[in-house]
N, C-alpha and C positions, 0 to 999 in steps of 0.2 A: 504494499499500499504506500503511496506518495501523496505527499501533502505540498501544496503550492501555494504561495501567497499572491492574493489577487490585487494587493493595494497598488503595486506599480502598473498593472494592466487597466484598473478602473481609472487611476489617476490620469493615465495618459489618454484614455477613451475620453473622458470628461473634458480635459483640456483641449482635445482636438476636435471637439464638436464644432460643426460649421453650419451656417445658415446662408442660403442662396436667395437673393432678392434682385430680381430684374436682371439676372446674370452676373450680378456682384456677390462674390464669395466672401464671406465675413466671418469670423469667430464668434459663436454665439454669446459668449460672456461679454466680449467687447461691444457687440450690438446692444445688449441690455443695458450696460453701463451708459453708452451714448444715449439711449432713449431716455433714460432715468435723468441723466445730467441735463437734459434740455429744459426741464422745469426751473431748477435754480438759475439756468442761464436767462431764461426769459425774465424771471423775477429780479436779477441784477440789471438787465437791459431796461425793465421798466423803472427801475428805481433812477437810473442814469439818463433816461430819455429826455426830462425835462432840462437837464444841465447840457447834454450833449447832443441832443437831436438824434438824427438817423445814425450818427457815429456810435450811439449807445449799443447798436446791434451787433457791434464787433466783439462786445463782451460776451457773446453766446458762445463763440468758439474758444475763447480763453477759459471761461468756465468749463467747458466740455474737457479741454485739456488738463486743467487743473484737477477735475474729478477723476479722469482717467488715470493721471499720474498718482494720484492718492490711492485708488483702488487697485490698480494693475501693477503700479511701480514697485520695486522691492529696493532694499537698502543694499549698499554695496558690500558691506563688511558683516561680519557675525553671521547671524542665522539666516540672512537674506529674507527678513520678514517683510510684509508689504507695508508700504509706508503709513498706513493709517494705523497698523498694528504697532509699528515703532513709536509712533506718536502718542498713542494710548499707553504703552509700556513706560515711555519716558515720563508721561504725566504721573503715573500711579508709583514710579521708583521711589525708594527712600534715600536717594542719594544725598548725602549731605546733613541727613538727620540722624540722630542717635537714639536707638531704642535698646530698652533692656527688657525681657521678658514681655514683649509686645507693648511696653509703655513708652512714649516718647519722652526724652530726657532732654533738658535744657542744660548744656554743659557750662554755662556762664553762672547759672543760678545753683546754689547749694553748696555742700560742703565736700572737702576732699576726704576720701577714705577709700576703703578697700570692700568690694562686694563679695560677701562669702555665703555660701549655702547654709541654710539655718534648719535644724531638727527641731528646733522648738517654735512655739507660735510666735507670730511676728510682733515684737515688743513696741515697735515704733509705729504700727498699722500704716506701713507704706503699702498703697495700693492703688488700683486702678480706679477710675471714676465709677465703675459698676459695682464696687465693692468688694471685688475679688482681691484678697490681699496676697502680696508675693511671699514666697517662702526663701527670702533672703535678708540678710542683716547688713547693715552699712557699719562697718568698724572704723571709727575715726582713726587717722593717722597722726601719730605724734604722741 
C-alpha cells in the first residue's frame, strides 16, 4: 500500500485555474481580485472627482494595482508571505515590548530585582488585570 500527499497537486491545480473571457485567458484568482477592486477604485475616484474632474478616473487603475499588489504580492525575504499577511503580522508583533508571563512590563517604571519562580502564594499580589496572580516573586537586588 502506498500513500501520496495531494497537497502539492491540489495547490498547483488551484493556482493554475484559468478563466477565458472573449478569447482572453486570465487566472481565475486575478480576475476575482480585479473585479472586487473596482468598487474601492470607483469610491476613490468619486471622492476626488470634485477636485480633479475627469482625471479622478485615473485613480481606478492605481487602486487596482495597489489591491492586486496587496493580495497577490509576496514579501521578498523570509517566508514569502502575501503582503497583507506581512502587514498584519507586523501590526500584531510584540517587537520592542517587554512581556513576562503574558503581562506587558514597562521597563522604565518599577524596581530593579530578580524574577524567580515561587512555590509559595504570591505575597506581593503581582497579577494581571483579570485577577490571575503570577507564580513569580521579585527579589530586590542589594
